[in-house]
N, C-alpha and C positions, 0 to 999 in steps of 0.2 A: 361503515367502511369496509371495502371488499378486502379479501387475504391479501391479494396482489397490491393491492394500494398500499396495506399496512408494510409490507415487505420493502416496499418502496420509499415509503417513509423511515423505516429503521436504517436503510442502506444509506439514506441522504444524511441523517442525525450522524451515525458513528463515521462515515467519512468527514464530515464536515467538522466533527471534533478533531479527528486526526491529522487532517489538512492545517487545519487552524493552530494548533499546539505545533505541529511539526515544522510549520513556516515562522511562528510567532518566535519559537526557541531559536531560529537559526539567527532572525533579524535581532533580537536583544543580546546574542550573543557577540555578535559583530558591533552591535552600537554601544553597549556597556563592556568594555574588557573587565571591567574591575569585578564584575559579576562572578567571574571565575566559572562561568558555566562550563566552557570548553566542549572538544569533542566527546567526553564522557556523559556530560550533562544533557547535551543534545540528543546523544542515544537513549539515554534513560527517561528522558521526558516524553519522547516519541514511541518508545518501546511500551511505557507504562499507558500512554493514553489509548494504543493499539489495542494492549492487552484487556483493559477495562471495557471500551468499546465493542470489542467482540464478544466477550462475554456478556453484555448488555443486549446485543440485537441477535445472539447466536439463536436464541430460541424463537425469534420471529422470522429472521431473513436467512439464517446461516451464519451470519456476521462475515460475508465476505469484504465488504469496505474497500474494494481494489478490482479494478477491470481485469487484472491478470489471473486474480483468484477466481472469478465469476468465469472466465474462459476456460480455467482448469476444471471447474464443475461442470461445465457445458460440454467439454469434450470427454469427461467421464458419465455423462449423462445423468448427473444428480442434478441438475436444474432445467428447467424447459428453455427452449430458445427463446420464446417471448419475453419470460420473466428475466432471463440473461439479459437481453437487449435492453429492459428497462432498469434493469440493476447498473448497467454500464452507463444508461444517461444520466441516472440518479447521481451516481458516486462522481461523475465528472463534473457536472452541476454544481454540486455539494462544495467540489474543490474550487471552484471558480469563487463561488459565493465566501467561502471561508478566506481565500487569498484577497480577497476584497475588502472583507472586514479588518484583516491585519493591515491592510493598507490604511483603512480608515481610522484605527484606533492609535495606531504606533506613530511616532515622530517619523513624518514625510523623509527626511535625509537619512536616518536609518534604513527605512523601507526602500530608498533607492539604493542606496550602498548594497545592501543584500540580495538586491532583485528580487524584494518580495517573498525571500525563502526559497527562491528557485535554484533547482541544482545546477552547478558547471560541472564540466569534465575537465581534470587535471592536464596541463600542459603536455605532461610525460607519455600521456595515452593517446593512442590513436582511435579513432570512431570504432573500429572492431574489436578493440581490445575493452572499450565503454561498454559495448553490447554484450560481450562476454562476461563482464565481471556482473552486470545487472541481471543476466541470464542465470548465473551460477547462483548468486545470492537470492533470486528469487525461487530458485529450484528448493532452497534450504527452506524458505517461507513455506510455499506450497506442500513440500513434505511435511513439515510441522502440521497443516492444515489438515492433511488426509491422517497422518499418523496421530494426531490426539484429539481431531474433533469428528472427521469421517467414519474412522474405524470402528466397528463395532466392538473391538478388543480394547479400543483405547482407554486409558485412564480418564475420569472425568475431573479435569482440571480446568476447565472452562476454557478462557482464551490467553490464559498467562503461560503456555508453553508456546503458541502462535507470537504472542507480544514479545516473550525474550529472543526469538529469533532476530527482531529488529534491533535488539542491542548490540548482537554482534556483528550483524550486517552493517550498521551504521559505524561501528567502531573500525572495522575493517574497510567499508566502501567510502566510508564520510568523505576523505582526503581525495578519492579517487574518481568517483561518480556522484558521491552523495549518499551512496547507500540506499536509493529511493524505493526500488521495486514496488513502485507502484505510479502507473500511469496518471491517475487521477491528482496523487500527491504532486505530480512534475507540472502537469497541465494546469491547474490553477495558478500558481505563483508565476509560472511562464507567461501566463496572458498577463496577469495584472503587472509583472515586473518587465515585460517584454524582453525577456530572454529566451532565444528560441535557437541558440546554438547547440547544435547537435542535438536537438531535441528528439529527434528518432530514436536514441539511445534507450530513453526511459517508455519508449512502449515496445519497440522491437524486443529487446533484452528482457524484459520482464515477463511480456507473452510467450516468448521462446522456452525461458527455462519454467514457466508455469505448465506449458503444454508436455515438456518432457517429464516432469514430475507428476502430471496426471497419469500421464501412460504408463509410468512405472508402478504407480501406486496402485492403480484401478486394474491392473492387467497382470500384474507379477507379485506385488505383496500382499495386498489385500485379499481377504478370503471370497471367492467368486460368489457373486449374486446371482440368485436364479431371477432371470428376466422373464417378464410376461411374454409371449409369442405376439408378433406383429401381424 
């Protein structure tokens, strides 16, 4: 297997785990109120699976598991364009497969009620507010990626610093936009659950926040890299 193929498989496996657990815990939380999972439980489950899978795939693919993170790395010229395209395709496809498995394994009524774990926008928010919230929350996530994984000066704590961002992102953003910060996490359940209202929020917001974080960290906060002449 080629190096790129290994990287794509790692991205697919990690994203599959993230979307499956992230969507399934939303469905179970809605279908079994007595479970007392609640918003903290949803946040903890999603943050934990992300931290573990980022740590597991970091040495192979960089542990992006998110098209917004991949785009941030592309903007910072830390991933090749061809690989970035492959990463995004693998991530989105894995998200769809994960949501389909949630639909296949969990009770049909619960899956329909929870829209297969697809995010929704709070009624009190405008589309622009929702986009801005997702952008800010993704800015924090990508900042954690650069500060704890990309930087040569970073403490080596695996993906756990990155995963913890999802904990506070979902605690704050869960009731508002889902705190999704990941187009692949939004797309798979949206396709399976048929929930497309405001879907642009979970692409424009995360990508905008990721690009802003990439530019800040790559060109302001991190030590300058010596680049080979073109």
